[in-house]
C-alpha positions in Angstrom: 0.0 0.0 0.0 1.3 3.4 -0.9 0.2 6.9 0.2 -0.9 7.5 -3.4 -3.4 4.7 -3.4 -4.9 6.1 -0.2 -5.7 9.5 -1.5 -9.3 10.5 -1.2 -11.2 10.5 -4.5 -12.1 14.1 -5.5 -15.9 13.3 -5.4 -15.6 12.7 -1.7 -13.9 15.9 -0.8 -16.2 17.8 1.6 -16.9 21.5 1.2 -18.4 23.7 3.8 -19.7 26.1 1.2 -23.5 26.1 1.2 -24.9 23.0 2.9 -28.6 22.1 2.9 -30.5 21.0 6.0 -29.8 17.6 7.4 -31.8 15.2 5.2 -32.5 12.6 7.8 -34.7 14.0 10.6 -33.1 13.9 14.0 -36.1 11.9 15.2 -35.0 9.1 12.9 -31.6 9.0 14.6 -33.2 9.1 18.0 -35.5 6.2 17.2 -32.5 4.2 16.0 -30.6 5.0 19.2 -33.6 4.1 21.3 -34.0 0.8 19.6 -30.3 0.1 20.0 -30.1 0.9 23.7 -33.2 -1.0 24.6 -32.2 -4.2 22.8 -31.7 -7.2 25.1 -28.2 -7.7 23.8 -27.3 -4.4 25.5 -28.7 -5.4 28.9 -26.3 -4.6 31.7 -23.9 -2.7 29.5 -23.0 1.0 29.7 -23.6 3.0 26.6 -22.8 6.5 25.2 -23.9 7.6 21.8 -23.7 11.0 20.0 -24.6 12.1 16.5 -23.5 15.7 15.6 -24.4 17.8 12.6 -21.1 18.9 11.3 -22.3 22.2 9.8 -24.3 23.5 12.8 -22.5 21.7 15.6 -25.9 20.5 16.9 -26.3 17.3 18.8 -28.9 15.7 16.6 -29.4 12.7 18.8 -27.7 10.9 21.6 -27.9 8.6 24.7 -25.9 9.5 27.8 -23.7 11.6 25.5 -21.6 13.1 28.2 -20.9 9.9 30.2 -17.2 9.1 30.0 -16.5 5.5 29.1 -13.6 3.3 27.9 -13.1 4.1 24.2 -10.7 1.3 23.2 -9.2 2.0 19.8 -11.7 4.8 19.0 -9.2 6.9 21.0 -6.8 6.6 18.1 -8.8 9.2 16.2 -7.9 11.8 18.9 -4.2 10.8 18.6 -4.0 10.8 14.8 -6.1 13.9 14.3 -3.9 15.7 16.9 -0.7 14.6 15.2 -2.1 15.7 11.8 -3.1 19.1 13.2 0.1 19.7 15.2 2.8 18.2 12.8 1.2 18.6 9.4 0.6 15.8 6.8 4.2 16.1 5.4 6.0 15.6 8.6 8.7 12.9 8.5 10.6 11.1 11.2 14.4 10.9 10.8 16.8 8.2 12.0 20.5 9.1 11.9 23.6 6.9 11.8 26.4 8.7 13.6 30.1 8.1 14.2 31.6 9.5 17.4 35.4 9.7 17.0 38.1 10.1 14.4 38.8 7.7 11.6 42.5 6.8 11.3 43.7 4.4 8.6 40.4 2.7 8.5 39.9 2.5 12.2 37.1 4.4 14.0 38.5 5.5 17.3 35.1 5.6 18.9 31.5 4.5 18.6 28.8 4.0 16.0 25.4 5.4 17.1 21.9 4.8 15.8 20.0 7.9 16.9 16.2 7.7 16.6 13.5 10.3 16.6 10.8 7.8 17.4 10.0 6.6 13.8 7.6 3.7 14.3 8.0 2.6 10.7 11.8 2.0 10.6 12.5 -1.4 9.0 8.8 -2.3 9.2 8.5 -4.2 6.0 4.7 -4.4 6.7 3.7 -2.0 3.9 5.1 -1.1 0.5 6.4 2.3 1.3 8.8 1.2 3.9 12.0 -0.9 3.5 12.3 -4.0 5.7 14.8 -4.5 8.5 17.4 -6.1 6.3 17.4 -3.3 3.8 17.7 -0.7 6.6 20.7 -2.5 8.1 22.3 -2.9 4.7 22.0 0.9 4.2 23.7 1.6 7.5 26.6 -0.8 6.7 27.1 0.7 3.3 27.3 4.1 4.9 30.0 2.9 7.3 31.9 1.3 4.4 31.8 4.6 2.4 33.7 6.2 5.3 36.5 3.7 4.8 35.9 2.2 8.2 37.3 -1.4 8.5 37.5 -1.5 12.3 35.4 0.1 15.1 37.2 0.3 18.5 34.1 1.3 20.5 30.4 0.3 20.9 27.5 0.1 18.6 24.9 2.1 20.4 21.1 2.4 20.1 20.2 5.9 21.2 16.5 6.2 22.1 16.8 9.4 24.2 14.6 11.4 21.9 11.6 10.0 23.9 11.4 9.4 27.6 11.9 6.1 29.3 8.2 5.2 29.4 7.6 3.2 26.2 4.3 1.7 27.5 1.6 3.0 29.9 1.7 1.8 33.5 -2.0 1.0 33.3 -1.7 -1.6 30.5 -2.7 -5.0 31.7 -0.1 -7.6 32.6 -1.5 -10.1 30.2 -1.0 -7.7 27.3 2.6 -7.0 28.1 5.0 -9.1 26.0 2.6 -9.3 23.0 3.2 -7.4 19.8 0.3 -5.1 20.2 1.7 -3.8 23.5 5.3 -3.4 22.3 5.3 0.3 23.3 7.0 3.2 21.5 10.7 3.9 22.0 12.9 6.7 20.7 14.5 4.1 18.4 12.2 1.4 17.0 12.9 -1.3 14.5 10.9 -4.0 12.8 7.8 -2.6 14.5 9.3 -3.8 17.8 8.1 -7.3 17.2 9.5 -10.8 16.9 7.8 -14.0 15.7 7.7 -17.0 17.9 7.3 -20.3 16.0 5.7 -23.4 17.4 5.6 -26.9 15.9 2.0 -28.1 16.4 1.1 -31.6 17.6 -2.1 -33.6 16.8 -3.3 -34.3 20.3 -5.6 -31.7 21.9 -4.4 -31.0 25.4 -0.8 -31.7 24.5 2.0 -29.2 24.3 3.5 -27.7 21.1 7.2 -27.6 20.5 8.8 -24.1 20.7 11.0 -24.0 17.6 12.5 -20.6 17.8 12.3 -16.8 17.5 12.7 -14.6 14.4 14.5 -12.3 14.2 17.0 -13.5 16.8 16.6 -11.6 20.1 19.8 -12.0 22.1 19.2 -12.9 25.7 15.5 -13.7 25.3 14.4 -16.8 27.3 10.9 -18.1 26.8 9.2 -20.6 29.1 6.6 -22.4 27.0 3.4 -23.1 29.0 1.2 -23.3 25.9 -1.2 -26.1 25.4 -3.1 -27.3 22.3 -6.8 -26.6 21.8 -9.1 -27.8 19.1 -8.3 -27.2 15.4 -9.3 -23.8 14.1 -9.5 -22.3 17.6 -7.0 -19.6 16.6 -4.3 -17.8 18.5 -5.1 -17.6 22.2 -1.5 -17.5 23.4 -0.1 -14.7 25.5 3.5 -13.7 26.0 4.2 -12.3 29.5 7.0 -9.8 30.0 7.5 -6.1 30.5 10.0 -3.8 28.7 13.6 -4.7 29.4 12.6 -8.1 30.8 14.3 -11.0 28.9 12.9 -13.9 30.9 9.3 -14.3 29.6 6.7 -17.0 29.7 3.9 -17.9 27.3 0.5 -19.1 28.4 -2.8 -19.9 26.6 -3.5 -22.1 23.6 -2.8 -22.6 19.9 -4.7 -25.0 17.7 -3.7 -28.6 17.4 -2.4 -29.6 14.0 0.7 -30.9 12.1 2.3 -27.7 10.9 4.0 -24.6 12.2 2.0 -22.0 14.1 3.4 -18.5 14.7 2.5 -15.8 17.3 4.0 -12.3 17.6 5.7 -10.9 20.6 7.2 -7.6 21.6 11.0 -6.9 21.8 12.2 -6.4 25.3 14.6 -3.5 24.3 14.3 -2.3 20.7 17.3 0.1 20.8 19.6 -2.7 22.1 18.0 -5.0 19.5 18.8 -2.6 16.7 22.3 -2.1 17.9 22.9 -5.8 18.1 21.7 -6.5 14.6 23.8 -3.7 13.1 26.9 -5.0 14.9 26.2 -8.5 13.6 25.7 -7.2 10.1 29.0 -5.2 10.3 31.0 -8.2 11.5 29.4 -10.3 8.7 30.7 -7.8 6.2 34.2 -8.0 7.5 34.2 -5.0 9.8 35.7 -5.6 13.2 33.8 -4.2 16.2 35.8 -4.0 19.5 33.0 -3.5 22.0 29.4 -4.8 22.4 26.1 -3.6 21.2 24.1 -1.7 23.8 21.2 0.7 24.5 22.7 4.1 25.4 20.5 4.2 28.5 22.6 1.3 29.9 25.9 3.0 29.1 24.9 6.2 30.8 24.5 4.3 34.1 28.3 3.5 33.8 29.2 7.2 33.4 29.7 7.0 29.6 29.8 10.4 28.0 31.1 9.7 24.5 33.6 12.0 22.7 31.3 14.8 21.5 32.8 14.3 18.0 29.6 13.1 16.3 29.3 13.1 12.6 26.2 12.0 10.7 27.0 9.7 7.9 23.5 8.5 6.9 19.9 9.4 7.4 16.7 7.4 6.8 13.4 9.3 6.6 10.0 7.8 7.2 7.0 8.1 4.9 5.1 11.3 5.4 2.7 11.5 8.3 -0.3 11.2 6.0 0.7 7.6 5.2 1.5 6.8 8.8 -1.8 7.9 10.2 -3.5 6.0 7.5 -1.7 2.8 8.5 -2.5 3.6 12.2 -6.3 4.1 11.6 -6.9 1.5 8.9 -5.2 -1.3 10.8 -5.4 0.0 14.4 -1.6 0.0 14.9 -0.9 0.7 18.6 2.8 1.3 18.1 2.2 4.1 15.6 -0.2 5.9 17.9 2.0 5.6 20.9 4.8 7.0 18.9 2.6 9.9 17.7 1.6 10.7 21.2 5.2 11.0 22.3 6.2 12.9 19.1 3.7 15.7 19.6 4.9 15.9 23.2 8.5 16.3 22.0 7.8 18.7 19.2 5.3 20.9 21.0 6.1 20.6 24.7 9.8 19.6 24.6 8.9 16.3 26.3 8.9 13.1 24.3 6.7 11.4 26.9 3.1 10.4 27.5 2.7 13.4 29.7 4.1 15.7 27.1 1.8 14.3 24.5 -1.2 14.5 26.7 -0.5 18.1 27.4 0.0 19.0 23.7 -3.3 17.2 22.8 -5.2 18.9 25.5 -4.0 22.4 24.6 -4.8 21.8 20.9 -8.5 20.9 21.4 -9.1 23.2 24.3 -7.8 25.9 22.0 -10.5 24.9 19.6 -13.2 25.1 22.1 -13.5 21.6 23.5 -13.6 20.7 27.2 -11.6 17.8 28.8 -13.6 18.0 32.0 -14.2 14.4 33.2 -12.0 13.0 30.5 -8.8 10.9 31.0 -6.4 10.1 28.2 -3.8 7.6 29.5 -2.2 6.5 26.2 -2.3 7.1 22.5 -3.7 3.8 21.3 -6.7 3.1 23.5 -5.2 -0.1 25.0 -5.5 1.2 28.6 -8.7 0.6 30.4 -8.0 3.8 32.4 -8.9 5.9 29.3 -12.2 7.7 29.8 -13.9 9.8 27.2 -17.5 10.5 26.2 -19.1 9.9 22.8 -19.9 13.6 22.6 -16.2 14.5 23.1 -15.1 12.0 20.3 -17.9 13.2 17.9 -16.9 16.8 18.7 -13.3 16.1 17.8 -14.4 14.6 14.6 -16.6 17.6 13.9 -13.6 19.9 14.5 -11.6 17.9 12.0 -14.5 18.1 9.4 -14.7 21.9 9.5 -10.9 22.2 9.0 -10.1 22.3 5.3 -6.4 21.5 6.1 -7.4 18.3 7.9 -10.6 16.7 6.7 -9.8 15.1 3.3 -6.5 13.7 4.6 -8.0 12.4 7.8 -11.1 11.0 6.2 -8.9 9.0 3.8 -7.2 7.5 6.7 -10.3 5.9 8.2 -11.7 2.5 7.4 -14.6 2.5 4.9 -17.6 0.5 5.6 -17.5 -2.8 3.7 -14.4 -1.8 1.8 -11.2 -1.2 3.8 -9.2 -1.7 7.0 -11.0 -3.0 10.1 -14.4 -2.3 8.4 -13.7 -4.3 5.2 -16.0 -7.1 6.4 -18.5 -5.0 8.1 -21.7 -3.6 6.5 -20.9 -5.0 3.1 -23.6 -4.6 0.4 -25.5 -2.1 2.5 -26.4 1.6 2.3 -23.4 2.3 4.5 -20.9 1.5 1.6 -19.6 4.8 0.3 -21.3 6.7 3.1 -19.6 5.7 6.3 -16.1 6.0 7.6 -15.2 4.9 11.2 -12.4 3.8 13.5 -13.4 0.7 15.5 -12.3 -0.2 18.9 -12.3 -3.5 20.8 -10.7 -4.7 24.0 -12.1 -7.0 26.6 -15.7 -6.0 27.4 -15.6 -2.9 25.2 -16.7 -2.1 21.6 -16.7 1.3 19.9 -17.0 3.1 16.6 -16.2 6.8 15.9 -16.3 8.6 12.6 -18.4 10.2 9.9 -21.4 9.5 7.8 -22.3 11.3 4.6 -26.0 11.9 4.1 -27.9 11.6 0.8 -27.8 15.4 0.3 -24.1 15.6 0.7 -24.1 16.9 4.2 -22.1 15.2 7.0 -22.6 14.0 10.5 -19.9 12.9 13.0 -20.8 10.2 15.5 -19.4 8.0 18.3 -20.9 4.9 19.8 -19.2 3.5 23.0 -20.4 0.3 24.7 -18.7 -1.0 27.9 -19.2 -4.0 30.2 -20.2 -6.4 27.4 -20.4 -10.0 28.6 -18.1 -12.2 26.5 -21.0 -14.4 25.2 -22.8 -11.3 23.9 -19.9 -9.6 22.1 -20.9 -10.7 18.6 -24.5 -9.8 19.2 -23.6 -6.3 20.4 -21.3 -5.8 17.5 -24.1 -6.7 15.1 -26.4 -4.3 16.8 -23.8 -1.5 16.5 -23.6 -2.3 12.8 -27.4 -1.8 12.5 -27.2 1.5 14.4 -24.5 2.8 12.1 -26.4 1.7 9.1 -29.4 3.7 10.4 -27.1 6.8 10.3 -26.8 6.2 6.5 -30.3 5.3 5.4 
């Protein structure tokens, strides 16, 4: 996928020129919401719904619109819209390869440093616009070779200091830590901060699969395999347990019985150290001697390391423009990208590449545009934390602010999944009136389902909306999701 393929068709570009009245009476929306909230599938849940007329900023219909609930990944619209507004769609991350020391007769009397600015796409290989990890490492090695360096006396260092030392949120649940979707955002990321753990399946249900290995290699990682085999076609129900910088991890849960290989994805314990290690290994493989180990700069600083202050940049890798990054984040609900964006706006606008810096920057942005954060709590950038609390009116109002901003709307709308067509909505609302009319970011964590986005009415006018449902019993999750589909379809008919 490239940024070009994601550009919004011209016929969908919204103009605030001379809108007509809302074509669907507010009473129709109210009836649909009443039917939704009174459905037996919603019994015992907590619900907040808001439908806002973009032109007039009128709440057309709602249910407990101001009740702050857990939004799950619907929160990503706040993070991505904020990044787009604060950084601009052409913003790029930069990752620099530095040498610190003099080069004498082919010998670097110092260190090689990978300095990151938080690029979550570095070495991703998950989408067409981004080179994979091998290509990135080869580019760094080639740059060192161009300097005539045949020997490095010092360290290979991964420098993640551009962000703070809180790659994850403290309120993330323990069972999520260690899995790829909770990898966190570091100042230096590589390969989307994930590794693949391979199992050899066995035929007997209740048995134990064989742990075959990890790819790419993660030096020092030790995995305790406590996984069992469930029925065939039961899917991935395995969880890797381990916090950042912890290399002793264990895996629980189940994978399907079978006779092949089954792969799950885990998070890297220390992406900056991982990046430094693989660069060092690549250098040695190309005949360049490295005197000292690969290390995260954070570890070196504890020993009193200060470097030589003779740094020279010899190579730079730039990310795709922000427009493409937020599209990947919203279409495929990428937690890493949104955590990086939160810290990036904090660094660029508050001088703090931390969650707190990002939270402050986002709050100032939307308060400056007339929105209130009273009763709201934003704990992370991705929506993974159950400590996040926002109302449907707040989310719909953020979307409405985006819609009336000519600098944001077409780009942001193009980043959202389209009903029945793309991203996390590609299999939802197919062959219905919502196709071509509804764009929304979905959210799902245990007991929570949400949708936030836009619907285009038959007369060309727009509404923004948000639907949040909490406390959903596991056995009713599919039923609730189906009812949410029906409600969103009513917004389009």
